[in-house]
N, C-alpha and C positions, 0 to 999 in steps of 0.2 A: 496587659492585653488589651488591644483595641478591638472593640467588636464593630464590626463596618456594617452589620444588618440594621436596618430602621426599624425602630419599634413603632407601632401602630395599634389601632383598634383591632378587636378581636372579630369584629364583624364590620361590613360595609353598609352604605345606605340602603341597598336593596334588602339585605338581611334583615336590617331593623325594621323596614316597612313591612316585610312579609311577617315579621313577629307579631307587630302591632296588629296587624290584620287578624292573626289568628288569636290573639288576647281578646279582641273585640267580638270574634265568634264565639269564644268561650262564655265571656260575659253575657251576650245576647242569649246563648243556650240557657244559661242559668236564669235569666230574666223570664224566658219562655216557660221554664219549668215552674216558676213560683205562682201562688195563688191556688185557688180551687178549694179552700178551706170553706167549712160550712159557719155560718152566723151561730147556730145552737151546735155545741159539742155532742148532744146527744142525738143528733140527726146526720144521717149518712148523705154526702154530697158525690154524686156519681161523676161530677164534673173533673175529679182528679184523675181519672183514668181517660183523660180525652186523647185524641190523637196528638194535639200539640204538645202535650206533657209526657206522654210515653213513647213517642216516636219521633217527633221533628226536633225536640229540644235537645234529646241526647245525641241526634245525629248533627246538631251545631256544635255540640261540645266536642265531641270526637273529632270532627272535621278541624275545629279549631286547634286541638292538641296535636294533630298530624301537620297541620299547617305551621305550628310553631318548631316541631321536630325538623321540618323540612328546611325552615329558616336557619336551625343551628348547623344543620349538616350541609347546606349550601355553600360551596367554596367561592369565595371572593377571587375576582380576577386580578392579577398583578399587572399593573401598567408601567 
């Protein structure tokens, strides 16, 4: 039995570019979440509850995951 279908990559260039963008958004979100610790472990630092760590960084991470899911679900156009 000879299969006449051409085997190729699962994703196209556009899918990979979108996926890389999503991964970069996730990494940026985790970088924004980092820090805020105190020099002295017995002293509380309220900086851990800043807008950047509580709101902005999780939005970046969730947007990144949604972008990666979109890249996986996007159909490639057959030419």
